[in-house]
C-alpha distance (Angstrom), angle and dihedral (degrees) to the residues before:
residue distance angle dihedral
M1 . . .
V2 3.79 . .
K3 3.78 90.9 .
M4 3.77 90.7 48.7
M5 3.80 92.4 55.8
A6 3.77 92.3 45.6
T7 3.79 91.6 50.0
C8 3.84 91.5 50.6
L9 3.81 92.3 47.9
E10 3.80 88.8 57.1
F11 3.77 89.5 64.5
F12 3.84 94.0 54.2
R13 3.80 89.3 48.6
L14 3.82 90.2 62.5
P15 3.82 119.2 108.3
P16 3.82 112.3 -87.5
E17 3.83 92.2 -114.3
E18 3.83 89.8 58.2
K19 3.80 94.0 50.6
A20 3.78 92.3 43.5
K21 3.82 89.9 67.5
L22 3.81 88.0 72.7
Y23 3.82 97.7 43.4
S24 3.83 117.8 128.2
D25 3.78 137.2 146.5
D26 3.86 91.1 -158.1
P27 3.86 106.5 111.8
S28 3.81 90.8 -160.7
K29 3.81 92.4 67.6
K30 3.81 114.5 106.4
I31 3.82 93.5 -144.6
R32 3.77 121.8 28.5
L33 3.78 144.5 142.1
S34 3.75 115.7 -141.4
T35 3.77 143.7 155.7
S36 3.82 137.3 -124.2
F37 3.89 108.1 -7.8
N38 3.81 112.1 -79.6
V39 3.77 108.3 -0.4
K40 3.82 91.8 -177.4
K41 3.79 92.9 60.8
E42 3.82 105.3 31.1
L43 3.79 125.6 99.4
V44 3.81 90.9 -169.2
H45 3.80 118.8 34.5
N46 3.81 123.9 -139.6
W47 3.80 124.4 -121.3
R48 3.80 96.8 -111.8
D49 3.76 142.4 104.0
Y50 3.78 119.1 -166.1
L51 3.79 141.7 -176.3
R52 3.80 112.7 -146.0
L53 3.83 119.9 -160.5
H54 3.77 133.8 180.0
C55 3.82 104.1 -139.1
Y56 3.79 108.9 173.9
P57 2.90 123.6 112.0
L58 3.78 90.7 17.9
E59 3.79 93.3 -164.3
E60 3.80 89.6 58.5
Y61 3.81 95.8 55.2
V62 3.82 103.6 33.4
P63 3.87 95.7 65.8
G64 3.78 90.6 54.9
W65 3.76 95.0 57.2
P66 3.84 120.6 95.8
S67 3.80 115.6 -78.8
N68 3.83 103.2 176.4
P69 3.82 106.7 106.2
S70 3.81 92.3 -150.7
S71 3.78 92.7 62.1
F72 3.78 102.4 17.9
N73 3.77 113.0 128.9
L74 3.79 110.8 -111.6
F75 3.79 93.5 -128.5
F76 3.80 93.3 57.2
L77 3.76 90.6 42.3
L78 3.81 87.7 59.0
L79 3.75 94.5 43.7
L80 3.78 102.2 40.3
L81 3.78 110.4 22.8
L82 3.80 101.2 39.6
P83 3.83 107.5 67.0
P84 3.85 96.8 -143.0
R85 3.86 92.5 56.7
R86 3.79 94.4 39.6
E87 3.78 92.3 50.3
V88 3.81 92.9 47.5
V89 3.80 94.3 55.0
S90 3.81 95.4 38.1
A91 3.78 94.0 48.6
Y92 3.79 92.0 47.1
C93 3.79 92.9 50.5
K94 3.82 92.3 49.3
E95 3.79 95.0 46.8
V96 3.81 92.8 47.2
R97 3.78 90.5 50.6
Q98 3.81 92.8 52.5
L99 3.79 91.0 47.3
G100 3.79 89.1 52.0
F101 3.78 91.8 53.9
R102 3.80 91.3 49.9
L103 3.77 90.3 52.4
L104 3.83 92.9 48.0
G105 3.82 87.7 52.3
A106 3.82 90.9 54.3
I107 3.79 92.1 47.5
S108 3.83 91.0 50.0
Q109 3.78 90.7 52.8
S110 3.79 91.9 47.4
L111 3.83 87.5 57.8
G112 3.82 91.5 52.3
L113 3.83 91.7 -106.8
E114 3.81 129.9 125.2
E115 3.77 112.4 -79.3
D116 3.84 94.4 -111.1
H117 3.81 95.0 41.6
I118 3.78 99.1 105.7
E119 3.80 94.2 39.3
R120 3.80 89.3 54.6
A121 3.78 92.5 43.1
L122 3.79 92.8 54.4
G123 3.82 92.0 55.7
E124 3.81 121.4 -147.9
Q125 3.74 96.6 -12.4
E126 3.77 122.3 -138.3
Q127 3.77 120.4 -141.2
H128 3.81 124.7 -146.3
M129 3.75 131.0 -179.9
A130 3.83 129.6 -153.9
I131 3.80 115.7 -164.5
N132 3.80 104.0 -160.6
Y133 3.76 124.5 -158.3
Y134 3.81 119.8 -170.6
P135 3.86 111.1 -171.5
K136 3.79 121.7 -152.8
C137 3.81 106.7 -77.6
P138 3.86 119.6 -145.1
E139 3.84 91.9 -151.9
P140 3.80 107.4 25.6
E141 3.79 92.8 169.7
L142 3.80 90.1 69.3
T143 3.80 99.5 58.6
Y144 3.80 147.7 12.8
G145 3.74 134.7 -124.6
L146 3.81 83.4 -130.0
P147 3.82 125.1 -11.2
A148 3.81 123.2 -128.8
H149 3.79 112.0 -56.8
T150 3.79 144.9 135.6
D151 3.78 124.1 -126.2
P152 3.83 117.9 -102.5
N153 3.79 95.4 -143.9
A154 3.84 131.5 72.9
L155 3.78 105.2 -100.7
T156 3.85 133.3 4.1
I157 3.80 124.0 -160.0
L158 3.81 111.2 -163.6
L159 3.80 127.7 -161.2
Q160 3.82 107.8 -161.2
D161 3.78 130.5 -156.1
S162 3.79 103.1 -95.8
D163 3.80 94.2 -142.4
V164 3.78 105.9 41.3
A165 3.82 128.7 55.1
G166 3.80 121.1 -147.4
L167 3.82 110.1 131.2
Q168 3.82 116.7 104.6
V169 3.80 129.7 179.5
L170 3.83 128.8 -157.6
R171 3.79 112.2 -119.8
D172 3.83 124.5 167.3
S173 3.82 89.4 -12.4
K174 3.80 91.2 -56.6
W175 3.81 129.0 106.8
M176 3.79 113.1 -124.0
A177 3.80 126.1 -169.2
V178 3.78 117.4 -122.6
D179 3.79 100.2 -150.9
P180 3.80 115.3 -153.2
K181 3.75 120.4 -107.4
P182 3.80 121.8 -163.2
T183 3.86 113.5 -103.2
A184 3.83 90.9 6.8
L185 3.81 126.7 122.5
V186 3.81 126.8 -154.5
I187 3.79 117.6 -135.4
N188 3.80 120.9 -152.6
I189 3.78 124.8 -168.0
G190 3.81 108.6 -135.2
D191 3.80 131.2 -147.0
Q192 3.83 95.6 -94.1
L193 3.79 93.1 59.8
Q194 3.81 88.0 53.3
V195 3.80 89.1 59.3
T196 3.78 101.9 32.9
M197 4.09 142.6 -168.4
D198 4.86 163.4 -149.3
R199 3.62 119.0 -139.5
S200 3.78 119.2 -138.3
H201 3.78 114.8 -139.1
A202 3.84 111.9 -74.3
L203 3.79 93.4 -14.2
C204 3.81 120.1 100.3
C205 3.81 90.1 -129.3
T206 3.77 122.3 131.5
E207 3.75 138.9 -176.3
A208 3.76 97.1 -171.4
L209 3.69 161.1 90.5
S210 3.84 126.5 90.4
N211 3.85 107.2 -55.5
G212 3.78 89.0 -134.8
R213 3.84 98.2 -45.4
Y214 3.77 86.4 115.3
N215 3.82 116.1 42.2
S216 3.80 124.2 -151.9
V217 3.78 111.1 -113.5
C218 3.80 118.9 -106.4
H219 3.80 107.7 -142.6
R220 3.77 143.0 156.1
A221 3.78 140.3 -167.9
V222 3.81 121.5 -127.2
V223 3.79 126.5 -162.6
N224 3.76 134.4 -144.7
S225 3.81 139.2 -154.0
N226 3.81 97.6 -126.4
K227 3.81 108.1 55.2
E228 3.73 141.7 21.6
R229 3.80 116.8 -122.9
M230 3.78 137.7 -155.9
S231 3.80 137.3 -167.1
V232 3.78 135.3 177.1
A233 3.79 115.8 -145.4
S234 3.84 119.5 -167.0
F235 3.77 116.2 -162.8
L236 3.81 126.5 -158.0
C237 3.81 105.3 -154.9
P238 3.81 130.7 -170.7
C239 3.80 120.1 -112.7
N240 3.86 105.6 -80.6
N241 3.82 95.3 -117.6
V242 3.77 96.2 40.2
I243 3.83 112.0 123.1
I244 3.78 112.3 -126.3
S245 3.78 118.8 -145.3
P246 3.85 134.8 122.1
P247 3.82 121.4 -86.6
K248 3.75 118.8 -105.5
E249 3.79 89.2 -112.6
L250 3.81 89.4 67.8
V251 3.81 98.2 43.0
S252 3.81 125.9 79.3
E253 3.82 140.0 147.3
G254 3.74 88.3 -88.6
A255 3.81 94.1 43.6
P256 3.81 107.5 35.3
A257 3.81 122.1 -178.9
T258 3.79 108.8 -76.4
Y259 3.78 97.2 -157.6
R260 3.80 134.6 44.5
R261 3.78 121.7 -115.9
Y262 3.79 116.3 -87.7
T263 3.77 141.8 154.6
Y264 3.78 120.8 -104.9
D265 3.79 89.3 -124.3
E266 3.79 88.9 58.7
Y267 3.78 92.0 50.3
Y268 3.80 95.0 44.6
K269 3.82 93.2 52.4
K270 3.78 91.4 47.7
F271 3.84 90.9 50.4
W272 3.82 93.1 52.6
S273 3.82 93.5 44.6
R274 3.80 91.6 64.6
N275 3.79 141.9 59.6
L276 3.81 118.8 -102.3
D277 3.82 88.4 -123.5
D278 3.81 91.5 62.0
E279 3.77 125.1 96.4
H280 3.83 113.1 -60.7
C281 3.80 107.0 -80.8
L282 3.85 91.7 -130.5
E283 3.80 89.1 61.4
L284 3.80 88.1 68.0
F285 3.79 90.9 59.9
K286 3.84 99.2 49.6
R287 3.80 112.5 124.9
E288 3.81 95.3 -115.3
K289 3.84 91.3 54.7
A290 3.76 117.4 99.7
F291 3.77 106.7 -134.2
């Protein structure tokens, strides 16, 4: 975990012209450097830069990255060509993925479902990573690193900067700081576990997750004027064409399905087409909403 944070910090120490080669505000790109959240939609930008990577399966993405030493981006040279860096990032991605599956198993059992129910329901899960960099902010009261939001995916595993606080969660209508602890990870329930799913044979079709028994965690990132801060968020995401809806075991006459059926791809595109300050994305998928 310490090596992972150190490796990521190396990227943000690169000259601006090196980092700019990766800049994009297109959320469909598999590798991109960007800033704020959605610069095309926002009236006020957030005090954050981030590198977003798709990292499962690793063997699918690594061959597509540049390999010519004369034009190879320094960050990927460090991560992919030098064994210590490559091994750090690869090992971290693999361990985080396995931890996520263990957590999904525990959540399934807590709902009275088979241990592998949610994992099967989500289909062949993708895995994304957002490496967040929050510079020192001269007027932190005027902006956020990220405003209040929930994550659109199923499960988020967050590695925090061990020296600088900044994560806050909303509990009982009050914002509470989640102070970093060395060697600890923060787990966020995402929107798709709030809805939930049952996969049918080879089809990415689910009837699952929790029908609101688990709620996605509303959180935000604040900035400060004294220290820069970093975090590494790993996202477990359903298969793009998986159909999200609660399993029959969690639906009854007294507890009908709250949300209409939809694919994760539909949800993800809607999430990235909006501003984080807009109405919660899940509200657009409630059954009474015309869509």
